[in-house]
A tleap script that builds the chain and sets N, CA, C and O, in Angstrom:
source leaprc.protein.ff14SB
mol = sequence {
  NARG SER LEU PRO ARG THR GLU LYS GLY SER
  ASN ILE ASN TRP LEU PHE GLU ASP CYS VAL
  THR ILE ARG GLU TRP GLU ARG ARG VAL GLN
  ALA LYS GLN GLU THR LEU GLU THR ALA MET
  GLY GLU LEU LEU LEU ARG ARG ILE HIE LYS
  PHE LEU GLN ARG LYS ALA ILE ASN GLY GLY
  GLY PRO THR THR THR GLN GLU LEU LEU ASP
  GLU PHE ASP ASP LEU SER LYS SER ASP ALA
  ARG VAL PHE ASN GLU LYS LEU LYS SER ILE
  ALA LYS PHE LYS ARG GLY GLN TRP ILE LEU
  ARG CSER
}
set mol.1.N position { 1.018 -1.452 -0.017 }
set mol.1.CA position { 0.070 0.101 -0.006 }
set mol.1.C position { 0.794 1.140 0.056 }
set mol.1.O position { 1.724 1.116 0.862 }
set mol.2.N position { 0.625 2.111 -0.608 }
set mol.2.CA position { 1.681 3.193 -0.794 }
set mol.2.C position { 0.919 4.561 -0.232 }
set mol.2.O position { -0.287 4.717 -0.419 }
set mol.3.N position { 1.711 5.508 0.453 }
set mol.3.CA position { 1.499 6.084 0.889 }
set mol.3.C position { 0.622 7.319 -0.119 }
set mol.3.O position { 0.726 7.242 -1.344 }
set mol.4.N position { -0.344 8.583 0.614 }
set mol.4.CA position { -1.158 9.100 -0.142 }
set mol.4.C position { -0.198 10.261 -0.543 }
set mol.4.O position { 0.751 10.459 0.215 }
set mol.5.N position { -0.300 10.859 -1.377 }
set mol.5.CA position { 0.408 11.795 -2.556 }
set mol.5.C position { -0.021 13.143 -2.097 }
set mol.5.O position { -1.233 13.359 -2.088 }
set mol.6.N position { 0.862 14.164 -1.682 }
set mol.6.CA position { 0.208 15.875 -1.731 }
set mol.6.C position { 0.261 16.216 -2.867 }
set mol.6.O position { 0.580 15.634 -3.904 }
set mol.7.N position { -0.258 17.767 -2.502 }
set mol.7.CA position { -0.590 18.386 -3.795 }
set mol.7.C position { 0.549 18.485 -4.749 }
set mol.7.O position { 0.357 18.667 -5.951 }
set mol.8.N position { 1.817 18.359 -4.186 }
set mol.8.CA position { 3.101 18.524 -5.025 }
set mol.8.C position { 3.296 17.217 -5.361 }
set mol.8.O position { 4.524 17.178 -5.290 }
set mol.9.N position { 3.018 16.321 -5.618 }
set mol.9.CA position { 3.331 14.925 -5.844 }
set mol.9.C position { 4.143 14.197 -4.906 }
set mol.9.O position { 4.169 12.974 -5.044 }
set mol.10.N position { 4.651 14.596 -4.198 }
set mol.10.CA position { 5.836 13.741 -3.264 }
set mol.10.C position { 5.014 13.185 -2.203 }
set mol.10.O position { 4.020 13.712 -1.702 }
set mol.11.N position { 5.712 11.687 -1.819 }
set mol.11.CA position { 5.075 10.896 -0.510 }
set mol.11.C position { 5.498 11.914 0.706 }
set mol.11.O position { 4.799 11.975 1.717 }
set mol.12.N position { 6.765 12.768 0.540 }
set mol.12.CA position { 7.286 13.233 1.749 }
set mol.12.C position { 7.274 14.597 2.042 }
set mol.12.O position { 7.825 15.200 2.963 }
set mol.13.N position { 6.476 15.055 1.011 }
set mol.13.CA position { 6.320 16.562 0.945 }
set mol.13.C position { 6.026 17.119 2.503 }
set mol.13.O position { 6.469 18.076 3.138 }
set mol.14.N position { 5.223 16.231 2.759 }
set mol.14.CA position { 4.585 17.000 4.612 }
set mol.14.C position { 5.701 16.860 5.463 }
set mol.14.O position { 5.508 17.411 6.547 }
set mol.15.N position { 7.076 16.178 5.321 }
set mol.15.CA position { 7.978 16.295 6.407 }
set mol.15.C position { 8.910 17.932 5.857 }
set mol.15.O position { 9.751 18.477 6.572 }
set mol.16.N position { 8.564 18.349 4.728 }
set mol.16.CA position { 9.496 19.507 4.340 }
set mol.16.C position { 8.287 20.785 4.268 }
set mol.16.O position { 8.714 21.935 4.369 }
set mol.17.N position { 7.162 20.628 4.137 }
set mol.17.CA position { 6.147 21.833 3.941 }
set mol.17.C position { 6.438 22.723 5.162 }
set mol.17.O position { 6.687 22.128 6.211 }
set mol.18.N position { 6.440 23.762 5.167 }
set mol.18.CA position { 6.391 24.923 6.406 }
set mol.18.C position { 7.509 24.689 6.839 }
set mol.18.O position { 7.718 25.608 7.632 }
set mol.19.N position { 8.737 23.760 6.817 }
set mol.19.CA position { 10.032 23.946 7.716 }
set mol.19.C position { 10.954 25.003 7.321 }
set mol.19.O position { 11.319 25.138 6.153 }
set mol.20.N position { 11.342 25.761 8.287 }
set mol.20.CA position { 12.130 26.929 8.341 }
set mol.20.C position { 13.735 26.301 8.154 }
set mol.20.O position { 14.367 26.385 7.101 }
set mol.21.N position { 14.106 25.828 9.079 }
set mol.21.CA position { 14.951 25.007 9.466 }
set mol.21.C position { 15.138 23.383 9.583 }
set mol.21.O position { 14.116 22.713 9.729 }
set mol.22.N position { 16.504 22.683 9.520 }
set mol.22.CA position { 16.824 21.309 9.677 }
set mol.22.C position { 16.296 21.187 10.822 }
set mol.22.O position { 15.476 20.277 10.940 }
set mol.23.N position { 16.477 21.716 11.553 }
set mol.23.CA position { 16.118 21.567 13.367 }
set mol.23.C position { 14.570 20.970 13.333 }
set mol.23.O position { 14.232 19.880 13.795 }
set mol.24.N position { 13.659 21.990 12.646 }
set mol.24.CA position { 12.444 21.786 12.756 }
set mol.24.C position { 12.008 20.725 11.734 }
set mol.24.O position { 10.870 20.286 11.895 }
set mol.25.N position { 12.665 20.284 10.798 }
set mol.25.CA position { 12.362 18.946 10.079 }
set mol.25.C position { 12.322 17.635 10.841 }
set mol.25.O position { 11.471 16.747 10.896 }
set mol.26.N position { 14.044 17.861 11.670 }
set mol.26.CA position { 14.416 16.971 12.487 }
set mol.26.C position { 13.208 16.596 13.890 }
set mol.26.O position { 12.796 15.538 14.365 }
set mol.27.N position { 12.978 17.881 14.163 }
set mol.27.CA position { 11.450 17.541 15.147 }
set mol.27.C position { 10.592 16.896 14.703 }
set mol.27.O position { 9.941 16.093 15.372 }
set mol.28.N position { 10.429 17.115 13.518 }
set mol.28.CA position { 8.571 16.081 12.925 }
set mol.28.C position { 9.361 14.884 12.514 }
set mol.28.O position { 8.715 13.839 12.440 }
set mol.29.N position { 10.452 14.840 12.272 }
set mol.29.CA position { 10.943 13.340 12.304 }
set mol.29.C position { 10.780 12.653 13.093 }
set mol.29.O position { 10.301 11.533 12.912 }
set mol.30.N position { 11.256 13.283 14.619 }
set mol.30.CA position { 11.360 12.545 15.695 }
set mol.30.C position { 10.155 12.612 16.233 }
set mol.30.O position { 9.982 11.814 17.154 }
set mol.31.N position { 9.147 13.385 15.932 }
set mol.31.CA position { 7.604 13.056 16.341 }
set mol.31.C position { 6.970 11.940 15.740 }
set mol.31.O position { 6.192 11.229 16.375 }
set mol.32.N position { 7.287 11.726 14.428 }
set mol.32.CA position { 6.574 10.526 13.723 }
set mol.32.C position { 7.132 9.242 14.315 }
set mol.32.O position { 6.340 8.348 14.615 }
set mol.33.N position { 8.365 9.093 14.496 }
set mol.33.CA position { 9.532 8.170 15.045 }
set mol.33.C position { 8.730 7.722 16.635 }
set mol.33.O position { 8.346 6.565 16.802 }
set mol.34.N position { 8.590 8.557 17.487 }
set mol.34.CA position { 7.955 8.738 18.725 }
set mol.34.C position { 6.484 7.535 18.434 }
set mol.34.O position { 6.248 6.417 18.893 }
set mol.35.N position { 5.883 8.254 17.655 }
set mol.35.CA position { 4.552 7.888 17.548 }
set mol.35.C position { 4.137 6.588 16.948 }
set mol.35.O position { 3.137 5.933 17.240 }
set mol.36.N position { 5.101 6.300 16.022 }
set mol.36.CA position { 5.391 4.553 16.092 }
set mol.36.C position { 5.957 4.025 16.810 }
set mol.36.O position { 5.420 2.947 17.069 }
set mol.37.N position { 7.001 4.225 17.436 }
set mol.37.CA position { 7.296 3.751 18.796 }
set mol.37.C position { 6.086 3.131 19.918 }
set mol.37.O position { 5.936 1.988 20.350 }
set mol.38.N position { 5.264 4.470 20.195 }
set mol.38.CA position { 4.258 3.962 20.858 }
set mol.38.C position { 3.483 3.018 20.178 }
set mol.38.O position { 3.342 1.893 20.658 }
set mol.39.N position { 3.002 3.312 19.202 }
set mol.39.CA position { 1.936 2.278 18.712 }
set mol.39.C position { 2.082 0.802 18.331 }
set mol.39.O position { 1.195 -0.045 18.229 }
set mol.40.N position { 3.594 0.669 18.118 }
set mol.40.CA position { 4.530 -0.371 18.201 }
set mol.40.C position { 4.499 -1.489 19.762 }
set mol.40.O position { 4.326 -2.706 19.827 }
set mol.41.N position { 4.737 -0.490 20.847 }
set mol.41.CA position { 4.633 -0.733 22.105 }
set mol.41.C position { 3.105 -1.112 22.387 }
set mol.41.O position { 3.061 -2.286 22.754 }
set mol.42.N position { 1.795 -0.507 22.341 }
set mol.42.CA position { 1.250 -0.903 22.532 }
set mol.42.C position { 0.319 -2.146 21.507 }
set mol.42.O position { -0.666 -2.634 22.060 }
set mol.43.N position { 0.571 -2.514 20.390 }
set mol.43.CA position { 0.730 -3.561 20.033 }
set mol.43.C position { 1.283 -4.901 20.448 }
set mol.43.O position { 0.669 -5.968 20.413 }
set mol.44.N position { 2.772 -4.666 20.925 }
set mol.44.CA position { 3.086 -5.721 21.740 }
set mol.44.C position { 2.436 -6.196 23.120 }
set mol.44.O position { 2.113 -7.313 23.523 }
set mol.45.N position { 2.358 -4.728 23.776 }
set mol.45.CA position { 1.434 -4.949 24.842 }
set mol.45.C position { 0.296 -6.014 24.709 }
set mol.45.O position { 0.123 -6.893 25.553 }
set mol.46.N position { -0.372 -5.887 23.726 }
set mol.46.CA position { -1.861 -6.643 23.702 }
set mol.46.C position { -1.485 -7.993 23.179 }
set mol.46.O position { -2.111 -9.016 23.455 }
set mol.47.N position { -0.372 -7.938 22.365 }
set mol.47.CA position { -0.182 -9.721 21.855 }
set mol.47.C position { 0.306 -10.161 23.497 }
set mol.47.O position { -0.214 -11.165 23.985 }
set mol.48.N position { 1.253 -9.417 24.256 }
set mol.48.CA position { 1.502 -10.441 25.417 }
set mol.48.C position { 0.174 -10.716 25.968 }
set mol.48.O position { -0.129 -11.906 26.056 }
set mol.49.N position { -0.744 -9.771 26.386 }
set mol.49.CA position { -1.862 -9.952 27.046 }
set mol.49.C position { -2.451 -11.338 26.993 }
set mol.49.O position { -2.563 -12.207 27.858 }
set mol.50.N position { -2.910 -11.272 25.286 }
set mol.50.CA position { -3.475 -12.176 24.790 }
set mol.50.C position { -2.918 -13.426 24.934 }
set mol.50.O position { -3.697 -14.299 25.318 }
set mol.51.N position { -1.723 -13.759 24.717 }
set mol.51.CA position { -0.948 -14.968 24.874 }
set mol.51.C position { -1.222 -15.515 26.372 }
set mol.51.O position { -1.697 -16.651 26.369 }
set mol.52.N position { -1.020 -14.937 27.671 }
set mol.52.CA position { -1.107 -14.929 28.696 }
set mol.52.C position { -2.217 -15.328 29.121 }
set mol.52.O position { -2.288 -16.237 29.949 }
set mol.53.N position { -3.415 -14.635 28.564 }
set mol.53.CA position { -4.906 -14.983 28.881 }
set mol.53.C position { -5.245 -16.198 28.077 }
set mol.53.O position { -5.887 -17.120 28.581 }
set mol.54.N position { -4.838 -16.223 26.868 }
set mol.54.CA position { -5.514 -17.662 26.248 }
set mol.54.C position { -4.720 -18.993 26.620 }
set mol.54.O position { -5.175 -20.114 26.392 }
set mol.55.N position { -3.307 -18.715 27.301 }
set mol.55.CA position { -2.782 -20.005 27.885 }
set mol.55.C position { -3.684 -20.432 29.075 }
set mol.55.O position { -4.142 -21.575 29.098 }
set mol.56.N position { -3.959 -19.508 30.102 }
set mol.56.CA position { -4.684 -19.383 31.535 }
set mol.56.C position { -6.109 -19.810 30.967 }
set mol.56.O position { -6.463 -20.940 31.303 }
set mol.57.N position { -7.018 -19.059 30.127 }
set mol.57.CA position { -7.992 -19.706 29.966 }
set mol.57.C position { -8.274 -21.205 29.467 }
set mol.57.O position { -9.143 -21.892 30.005 }
set mol.58.N position { -7.250 -21.809 28.087 }
set mol.58.CA position { -7.188 -23.072 28.085 }
set mol.58.C position { -6.747 -24.237 28.561 }
set mol.58.O position { -6.374 -25.291 28.045 }
set mol.59.N position { -6.900 -23.714 29.978 }
set mol.59.CA position { -6.208 -24.895 30.634 }
set mol.59.C position { -4.454 -24.748 31.135 }
set mol.59.O position { -3.945 -25.231 32.147 }
set mol.60.N position { -3.906 -24.071 30.250 }
set mol.60.CA position { -1.934 -24.323 30.407 }
set mol.60.C position { -1.724 -23.981 31.509 }
set mol.60.O position { -0.562 -24.337 31.706 }
set mol.61.N position { -2.219 -23.345 32.702 }
set mol.61.CA position { -1.812 -22.968 33.597 }
set mol.61.C position { -0.584 -21.532 33.280 }
set mol.61.O position { -0.333 -21.027 32.186 }
set mol.62.N position { -0.098 -21.222 34.406 }
set mol.62.CA position { 0.618 -19.973 34.179 }
set mol.62.C position { 1.755 -20.382 33.244 }
set mol.62.O position { 1.944 -21.518 32.809 }
set mol.63.N position { 2.552 -19.189 32.977 }
set mol.63.CA position { 3.593 -19.312 31.785 }
set mol.63.C position { 4.843 -19.077 32.396 }
set mol.63.O position { 5.152 -18.299 33.299 }
set mol.64.N position { 5.388 -19.741 31.861 }
set mol.64.CA position { 7.151 -19.893 32.164 }
set mol.64.C position { 7.848 -19.234 31.389 }
set mol.64.O position { 7.478 -19.338 30.219 }
set mol.65.N position { 9.137 -18.276 31.638 }
set mol.65.CA position { 9.631 -17.710 31.153 }
set mol.65.C position { 10.252 -18.433 29.334 }
set mol.65.O position { 10.234 -17.785 28.287 }
set mol.66.N position { 10.578 -19.421 29.446 }
set mol.66.CA position { 10.643 -20.610 28.134 }
set mol.66.C position { 9.697 -20.349 27.136 }
set mol.66.O position { 10.010 -20.081 25.976 }
set mol.67.N position { 8.269 -20.436 27.655 }
set mol.67.CA position { 7.228 -20.393 26.664 }
set mol.67.C position { 7.172 -19.269 26.382 }
set mol.67.O position { 6.951 -19.265 25.171 }
set mol.68.N position { 7.248 -18.033 26.814 }
set mol.68.CA position { 6.919 -16.749 26.674 }
set mol.68.C position { 8.362 -16.358 25.151 }
set mol.68.O position { 8.198 -15.788 24.072 }
set mol.69.N position { 9.645 -16.978 25.770 }
set mol.69.CA position { 10.768 -16.369 24.919 }
set mol.69.C position { 10.178 -17.507 23.468 }
set mol.69.O position { 10.340 -17.075 22.327 }
set mol.70.N position { 9.733 -18.461 23.605 }
set mol.70.CA position { 9.421 -19.808 22.425 }
set mol.70.C position { 8.451 -18.953 21.428 }
set mol.70.O position { 8.700 -18.926 20.223 }
set mol.71.N position { 6.970 -18.030 22.159 }
set mol.71.CA position { 6.072 -17.375 21.442 }
set mol.71.C position { 6.655 -16.361 20.956 }
set mol.71.O position { 6.417 -16.175 19.763 }
set mol.72.N position { 7.598 -15.356 21.641 }
set mol.72.CA position { 8.055 -14.414 21.037 }
set mol.72.C position { 9.456 -14.066 20.447 }
set mol.72.O position { 10.104 -13.020 20.490 }
set mol.73.N position { 9.671 -15.069 19.980 }
set mol.73.CA position { 11.110 -15.430 19.313 }
set mol.73.C position { 11.193 -14.508 17.929 }
set mol.73.O position { 12.275 -14.092 17.515 }
set mol.74.N position { 10.234 -14.301 17.421 }
set mol.74.CA position { 10.197 -13.201 16.216 }
set mol.74.C position { 10.684 -11.621 16.471 }
set mol.74.O position { 10.907 -10.728 15.655 }
set mol.75.N position { 10.746 -11.633 17.692 }
set mol.75.CA position { 11.349 -9.809 18.244 }
set mol.75.C position { 12.441 -9.782 18.165 }
set mol.75.O position { 12.933 -10.837 18.565 }
set mol.76.N position { 13.297 -8.926 17.761 }
set mol.76.CA position { 14.721 -8.588 17.526 }
set mol.76.C position { 15.195 -8.626 19.131 }
set mol.76.O position { 14.388 -8.760 20.050 }
set mol.77.N position { 16.420 -8.506 19.287 }
set mol.77.CA position { 17.228 -8.300 20.176 }
set mol.77.C position { 17.102 -6.949 20.710 }
set mol.77.O position { 17.138 -6.860 21.937 }
set mol.78.N position { 16.959 -5.858 20.018 }
set mol.78.CA position { 16.621 -4.620 20.338 }
set mol.78.C position { 14.971 -4.429 20.932 }
set mol.78.O position { 14.713 -3.576 21.781 }
set mol.79.N position { 14.173 -5.128 20.494 }
set mol.79.CA position { 12.811 -4.818 21.277 }
set mol.79.C position { 12.871 -5.483 22.693 }
set mol.79.O position { 11.901 -5.168 23.382 }
set mol.80.N position { 13.889 -6.442 23.388 }
set mol.80.CA position { 13.949 -6.843 24.495 }
set mol.80.C position { 13.524 -6.172 25.410 }
set mol.80.O position { 12.679 -6.641 26.173 }
set mol.81.N position { 14.093 -4.693 25.578 }
set mol.81.CA position { 13.948 -3.837 26.872 }
set mol.81.C position { 12.273 -3.529 26.778 }
set mol.81.O position { 11.564 -3.663 27.776 }
set mol.82.N position { 11.754 -3.123 25.527 }
set mol.82.CA position { 10.384 -2.680 25.321 }
set mol.82.C position { 9.386 -4.013 25.979 }
set mol.82.O position { 8.714 -4.026 27.010 }
set mol.83.N position { 9.600 -5.115 24.918 }
set mol.83.CA position { 8.835 -6.569 25.884 }
set mol.83.C position { 9.186 -6.295 27.431 }
set mol.83.O position { 8.368 -5.778 28.191 }
set mol.84.N position { 10.266 -6.623 27.764 }
set mol.84.CA position { 10.236 -6.564 29.608 }
set mol.84.C position { 9.473 -5.645 30.154 }
set mol.84.O position { 8.759 -6.067 31.062 }
set mol.85.N position { 9.363 -4.224 29.834 }
set mol.85.CA position { 8.840 -3.422 30.124 }
set mol.85.C position { 7.229 -3.618 30.295 }
set mol.85.O position { 6.633 -3.387 31.347 }
set mol.86.N position { 6.557 -4.131 28.966 }
set mol.86.CA position { 5.160 -4.635 28.926 }
set mol.86.C position { 4.893 -5.343 29.486 }
set mol.86.O position { 3.946 -5.145 30.247 }
set mol.87.N position { 5.644 -6.794 29.468 }
set mol.87.CA position { 5.231 -7.821 30.527 }
set mol.87.C position { 5.188 -7.342 31.808 }
set mol.87.O position { 4.195 -7.603 32.487 }
set mol.88.N position { 6.134 -6.651 32.291 }
set mol.88.CA position { 6.160 -6.571 33.587 }
set mol.88.C position { 4.964 -5.689 34.406 }
set mol.88.O position { 4.525 -5.652 35.555 }
set mol.89.N position { 4.696 -4.987 33.090 }
set mol.89.CA position { 3.329 -3.922 33.344 }
set mol.89.C position { 2.142 -4.251 33.788 }
set mol.89.O position { 1.341 -3.604 34.462 }
set mol.90.N position { 2.063 -5.964 33.090 }
set mol.90.CA position { 0.847 -6.904 32.996 }
set mol.90.C position { 0.690 -7.699 33.619 }
set mol.90.O position { -0.427 -8.092 33.956 }
set mol.91.N position { 1.824 -8.218 33.992 }
set mol.91.CA position { 2.121 -9.665 34.650 }
set mol.91.C position { 3.060 -9.639 35.695 }
set mol.91.O position { 3.922 -8.760 35.674 }
set mol.92.N position { 3.019 -10.745 36.918 }
set mol.92.CA position { 3.786 -10.844 37.627 }
set mol.92.C position { 4.419 -11.953 37.877 }
set mol.92.O position { 3.628 -12.891 37.781 }
set mol.93.N position { 5.740 -12.379 38.223 }
set mol.93.CA position { 6.356 -13.414 38.034 }
set mol.93.C position { 6.695 -14.207 39.723 }
set mol.93.O position { 7.464 -13.857 40.618 }
set mol.94.N position { 5.938 -15.135 39.642 }
set mol.94.CA position { 5.887 -15.480 40.890 }
set mol.94.C position { 6.306 -17.171 40.899 }
set mol.94.O position { 5.876 -17.806 39.936 }
set mol.95.N position { 6.811 -17.645 41.539 }
set mol.95.CA position { 7.569 -18.890 41.642 }
set mol.95.C position { 7.814 -19.705 40.149 }
set mol.95.O position { 7.469 -20.831 39.792 }
set mol.96.N position { 8.484 -18.736 39.519 }
set mol.96.CA position { 9.200 -19.395 38.385 }
set mol.96.C position { 7.899 -19.191 37.087 }
set mol.96.O position { 8.096 -19.731 35.998 }
set mol.97.N position { 6.679 -18.429 37.314 }
set mol.97.CA position { 6.020 -18.667 36.410 }
set mol.97.C position { 5.350 -17.156 36.112 }
set mol.97.O position { 5.192 -16.621 37.210 }
set mol.98.N position { 4.933 -16.343 35.121 }
set mol.98.CA position { 4.034 -15.404 34.523 }
set mol.98.C position { 2.840 -15.343 34.858 }
set mol.98.O position { 2.156 -16.177 34.264 }
set mol.99.N position { 2.158 -14.550 35.734 }
set mol.99.CA position { 0.866 -14.871 35.636 }
set mol.99.C position { 0.316 -13.259 35.457 }
set mol.99.O position { 0.811 -12.239 35.937 }
set mol.100.N position { -0.951 -13.416 34.544 }
set mol.100.CA position { -1.734 -11.905 34.486 }
set mol.100.C position { -1.768 -10.952 35.926 }
set mol.100.O position { -2.012 -11.573 36.961 }
set mol.101.N position { -1.566 -9.680 36.012 }
set mol.101.CA position { -1.800 -9.310 37.597 }
set mol.101.C position { -3.426 -9.172 37.048 }
set mol.101.O position { -3.953 -9.281 35.941 }
set mol.102.N position { -3.912 -8.881 38.385 }
set mol.102.CA position { -5.824 -8.549 38.474 }
set mol.102.C position { -5.790 -7.333 38.357 }
set mol.102.O position { -6.835 -6.683 38.362 }
savepdb mol mol.pdb
quit
């Protein structure tokens, strides 16, 4: 799927329109990056929650760290910090297993 075109016919003109300085352009790029990171973090949070919830509902009991590593092995090492933060925000580690917080 392609990005919508602006009146000037370029997909990236929104980055440059009304920018007086390079610093302003850098601020816009940074804001877009932060928005993307926030959205990706929320998607990861939902994915972790669904996995833990599904496992508990299906009678699988609490989840071990190894099960989480196996389920989320598609994430890059650079995502590890965000994954850890999101996991700890919705689950607690007790007796070697991850359990959704109530």
